[in-house]
C-alpha positions as CSV (number, residue, x, y, z in Angstrom):
1,M,0.0,0.0,0.0
2,T,1.3,3.4,-0.8
3,T,2.1,5.8,2.0
4,S,-0.6,8.2,0.8
5,T,-3.2,5.5,0.8
6,L,-2.3,4.4,4.3
7,S,-2.3,8.0,5.5
8,S,-5.7,8.5,3.8
9,I,-7.1,5.4,5.6
10,Q,-5.6,6.5,8.9
11,R,-7.1,10.0,8.5
12,D,-10.5,8.9,7.4
13,C,-11.0,5.8,9.6
14,T,-13.8,6.1,12.1
15,A,-13.9,2.6,13.6
16,Q,-12.1,-0.7,13.6
17,T,-12.4,-4.2,15.0
18,T,-10.6,-7.5,14.6
19,I,-12.4,-10.7,13.9
20,T,-11.3,-14.3,14.0
21,T,-11.7,-16.4,10.8
22,P,-10.8,-20.0,10.0
23,L,-7.8,-18.6,8.2
24,G,-6.6,-16.2,10.9
25,R,-7.4,-12.9,12.5
26,L,-8.6,-10.1,10.2
27,L,-8.5,-6.4,10.9
28,L,-11.6,-4.5,9.6
29,V,-11.5,-0.7,9.3
30,R,-14.2,1.6,8.1
31,T,-14.7,5.2,7.1
32,A,-17.9,7.2,7.1
33,K,-18.5,5.9,3.5
34,G,-17.8,2.2,4.0
35,L,-15.4,-0.6,4.7
36,A,-11.9,0.6,3.8
37,G,-9.7,-2.2,4.9
38,A,-9.6,-5.9,5.7
39,W,-6.1,-7.3,6.4
40,F,-5.0,-10.7,7.8
41,E,-2.4,-10.5,10.6
42,G,1.1,-10.7,9.1
43,Q,-0.2,-9.8,5.6
44,K,2.2,-7.8,3.4
45,H,1.0,-4.1,3.3
46,H,-0.8,-4.5,6.7
47,P,-1.2,-1.0,8.0
48,G,-0.2,-1.7,11.5
49,P,-1.9,0.1,14.3
50,I,-4.9,2.2,13.2
51,A,-5.6,5.4,15.2
52,A,-9.4,4.8,15.3
53,P,-11.5,3.6,18.1
54,Q,-12.2,-0.2,18.6
55,K,-16.0,-0.5,17.8
56,P,-16.9,-4.2,17.4
57,G,-20.6,-3.1,17.8
58,D,-20.4,-0.7,14.8
59,E,-23.2,-1.6,12.4
60,L,-21.1,-1.6,9.2
61,L,-18.3,-3.6,10.8
62,Q,-20.8,-6.1,12.2
63,R,-22.3,-6.4,8.7
64,A,-18.8,-7.0,7.2
65,S,-18.1,-9.6,10.0
66,R,-21.4,-11.4,9.4
67,E,-20.8,-11.5,5.6
68,L,-17.3,-12.8,6.1
69,K,-18.5,-15.5,8.5
70,E,-21.1,-16.6,5.9
71,F,-18.4,-16.7,3.3
72,F,-16.1,-18.9,5.4
73,A,-19.1,-21.1,6.1
74,G,-19.8,-21.6,2.4
75,K,-23.1,-19.7,2.5
76,R,-22.0,-16.6,0.6
77,N,-19.9,-15.9,-2.4
78,R,-20.8,-12.3,-3.0
79,F,-20.4,-9.4,-0.6
80,E,-22.8,-6.5,-0.2
81,V,-21.2,-4.4,2.5
82,P,-20.5,-0.9,1.2
83,L,-16.9,-0.2,0.4
84,D,-14.7,2.9,0.5
85,L,-11.7,1.8,-1.6
86,Q,-8.9,4.3,-1.2
87,G,-6.0,4.3,-3.6
88,T,-4.9,5.8,-6.9
89,A,-7.4,6.0,-9.8
90,F,-5.5,3.1,-11.5
91,Q,-5.6,1.0,-8.3
92,R,-9.3,1.6,-7.9
93,S,-10.0,0.6,-11.5
94,V,-8.1,-2.7,-10.9
95,W,-10.0,-3.3,-7.7
96,Q,-13.3,-2.7,-9.5
97,R,-12.3,-5.4,-12.0
98,L,-11.6,-7.8,-9.2
99,L,-15.1,-7.3,-7.9
100,R,-16.4,-8.7,-11.2
101,I,-14.5,-12.0,-10.9
102,A,-17.1,-14.7,-9.9
103,A,-16.4,-17.0,-7.0
104,G,-14.9,-20.3,-8.1
105,T,-13.2,-18.7,-11.1
106,T,-9.9,-17.0,-11.7
107,R,-8.5,-14.4,-14.1
108,S,-4.9,-13.7,-15.0
109,Y,-3.1,-10.4,-14.4
110,G,-2.8,-10.1,-18.2
111,E,-6.5,-10.5,-18.7
112,I,-7.2,-7.8,-16.3
113,A,-4.7,-5.5,-17.9
114,K,-6.4,-6.1,-21.3
115,E,-9.8,-5.4,-19.8
116,L,-8.5,-2.1,-18.6
117,G,-7.2,-1.3,-22.2
118,A,-3.6,-1.4,-21.0
119,A,-2.4,-4.8,-22.1
120,K,1.2,-3.9,-21.4
121,A,0.5,-2.9,-17.8
122,V,0.6,-6.4,-16.4
123,R,3.2,-5.4,-13.7
124,A,1.2,-2.4,-12.7
125,V,-1.9,-4.5,-12.4
126,G,0.1,-6.9,-10.2
127,G,1.1,-4.1,-8.0
128,A,-2.4,-2.8,-7.6
129,V,-3.7,-6.4,-6.9
130,G,-1.0,-6.8,-4.2
131,R,-2.0,-3.5,-2.5
132,N,-5.7,-4.3,-2.4
133,P,-6.7,-3.1,1.1
134,V,-9.9,-5.2,1.4
135,S,-8.8,-8.8,1.4
136,V,-11.3,-11.6,0.6
137,I,-14.2,-9.1,-0.1
138,V,-12.3,-7.6,-3.0
139,P,-11.2,-11.0,-4.3
140,C,-7.5,-10.5,-5.2
141,H,-7.0,-14.2,-4.4
142,R,-8.8,-15.0,-7.7
143,V,-6.0,-13.5,-9.8
144,V,-3.4,-16.0,-11.1
145,G,-0.5,-16.2,-13.4
146,S,-1.1,-16.5,-17.2
147,D,-0.4,-20.2,-16.9
148,G,-2.9,-20.6,-14.1
149,S,-0.2,-20.8,-11.4
150,L,-0.7,-19.3,-8.0
151,T,1.5,-16.3,-7.9
152,G,1.9,-13.4,-5.5
153,Y,-0.6,-12.9,-2.7
154,A,0.0,-10.4,0.1
155,G,-1.3,-13.0,2.6
156,G,1.0,-15.7,1.2
157,I,0.4,-18.5,-1.4
158,D,-0.9,-20.9,1.3
159,L,-3.7,-18.5,2.2
160,K,-4.5,-17.9,-1.5
161,R,-4.8,-21.6,-2.1
162,K,-7.1,-22.0,0.9
163,L,-9.4,-19.2,-0.3
164,L,-9.6,-20.7,-3.8
165,E,-10.3,-24.2,-2.3
166,L,-13.0,-22.7,-0.2
167,E,-14.7,-21.2,-3.3
168,A,-14.2,-24.2,-5.5
169,P,-17.4,-25.6,-7.1
170,R,-18.5,-28.7,-5.2
């Protein structure tokens, strides 16, 4: 995550909570507009301490927590919690593309670059995917190498594999 994105989230964050999932603890942060962050402990680009009050009873954070629990229980594959994705215009365009990838499917970095009309921007797409501030809900784990290999995931390849297995058609 870029320093400006982190400072933006730090500045705009109104509440936070940490939930326990089958794959580890997940920090959830929100702004007045929506969920701005969901990071697993130890994840690359984790923001560290957030200067916002702990509010596990916050309505939006409870909604995000409930939807994530349903996801991990295999009862949800699409999220409806409002988001406030903070990043550059390019990053936000990539993250919007990620939201269109259906559960149980994957797309390559190259395919996303082509969809954005920037076929040569594969590395830039990879950078944006890696800096996605809303893990799981914005499904960056669904992005794979052009040969279908599991490549780069801020939470680690093992976590990426587990998320994909969780979504695999039964």
